[in-house]
N, C-alpha and C positions, 0 to 999 in steps of 0.2 A: 263784084257780085254781092248783093246783100245776103246775109246769112238768115236762114229761116229756122224758127223753132229751136233756138239754142239757149232758151232760158235755163239757167242752172237748176238742177234737181234740188228740192228743198233739203233733202237729207244728205246732200253731197254725193249722190249716186252718179252713174254714168249713162243713164237711159237717154238723155238728150244727145249725147255724143254718139251713141250707138244708132239712134235714129238718123242723125246727120250722116253717119258712115254708110247707111243703107242707100241714101241718095247718092253719095259719092261713088259707091260701088257700081252704079249704073253706067258711069262713064270713066271709071278709073283706067289709067294707062295699063295696057297688057302687052305681053309678048316681048318684054325686054330681057336681055341676057345678063344684066347686072354689071356689065363692063362700062367704064367711063369712056364713052365714044369720042369725046374731045380730049381725053387724057388729062382731065382736070380734077383736082381735089381741093376743096375749100374748107378751111377750118375757120369758123366764125363763131360769134356769140349766140347764146340761146335767146337773145332779145327778139321779141316778136315783131319788131319794126323792120327786121332784116329779111329780105327775100334773096337768098344767095344765088340762085340760078338767074333770076331776073336781073340782078345788079350787073351781071356780066354777059347778058344776052344769051344765056344757055337755056336748054330745055331738058325735060325729064330724059334720063338715059345718057346725058352727055357729061355729067360730073358726079363725083362723090362728095357728100356734104357731111362734115363733122361739126358738132356744136358743143361748146363748153361755156361755162360762165366766164365772160370777159375774153373769149377766144383764146384762152390760155392753153398752152401745150401741156397735156397731161399724159400719163402713161397709156391710158386708153386711146387718146388721140394719136399718139406716136405709133401705137400698135396698128391702128387703122391706116396710118400712112404707109407703114411697112407692107401691110397686106395690099393696099391700093397699088403701090408701086410694083409689087411682084406678082400679083394675081389679077388685077383689075385694069391694067393698061394705063395707070396714072403716070404722066410724064411732067406735069406742072402742078406745084402745090402753092396755094395762096393762103397766107395767114392774115385774117381780116378782122381786127377789132373795130370798134366804132366810137364815135363821139358820144358824149353824154351817157357813158356806160356806168352802171352802178358799181361794177367791179374795179373801176378806175377812180372812184369817188372817195375812197378812204383806205386807210392802212388795215392790215390784218387785225390789229388790236381794236381799232375803231369798229370794224365789222363785227368782231366777236362781242364787243360791248353792245352794239346796236341790236344784234340778234338776241342776246341774253335779255335785254330790256323788253323787247317785243314778246319773246316767248316765255319769259320767266324761268328759263332753263339755262344753267351755266354751260356754255359750249366748250369750256376748258381750253385746250390748245388746238382745237379743230382748225385745220388749214383751209381757207377758202380760195387761196390763190389770187387775192386782190392786191392791187398796187396802184397808187396814184400816179406813178411815173409810167404811164401806159406805153409810150414810145420806146423807152428803155427796155421794158419787159418784152415788147414786140421784137426788138432787135435780138435780145437774148434767146427768145424762142426760135426765131428764124435761124440764128447761128447754130443752135442745138440741132435743128432738123438738117441744116446743110452739112453739118459735120458728122451726122449719124452714118455709120458705115452701111446700113441697110436702106438708106434713103438718099442721102446727099449725092453719091456717085450716079444715081439712076434718075434723078428728077431735078428740074430747075425749081428753086424755092424762092418765094418773094414775100415781103411783108407790106401790107397795105392798110390804109385807114379809111373806113367808110364814114362819111359825114351824114348823119341822120336828118339834118336840115336841108341839105342840097341834093342828096342822092349820089353825090360824086365820090369816087374812090381816088385816093392819092397813093402813089408808090413811095413807100418810106424806106425800104431796105431790100 
């Protein structure tokens, strides 16, 4: 569906987005209870090419969605998984990074250097959670979730890779 009237505000404001929200509110889903009715939680990347519900044939209300840079397991994502499992009927957790991901394109040091060069601000030892060995990091994150005492015994956890060129997902671990 083509987007209407989403020209960015010249001053960096949000009026264009608030106008779009008023249109959305006319048909926004309502009456949901907040439970993952298919028992699914998906941790994926913040990349805008990814439509996590659609990629697995799910609809609003059927899954919980968590997004981080590079689909990395963070403390906040882990907390969301624990809550999902114990309060929101989550029984299956999918960790889904994707091909051509910026978070898998360089090392931490390279990312720090790149952001310092662009911003002109020294990022110091800021951790971005990037790693060019994407599949190894996926396996580590999945192992961490599987072995967590508040998640692993209660949910099936899998690691997958989404191909942004084909739309296909492969089961990696």
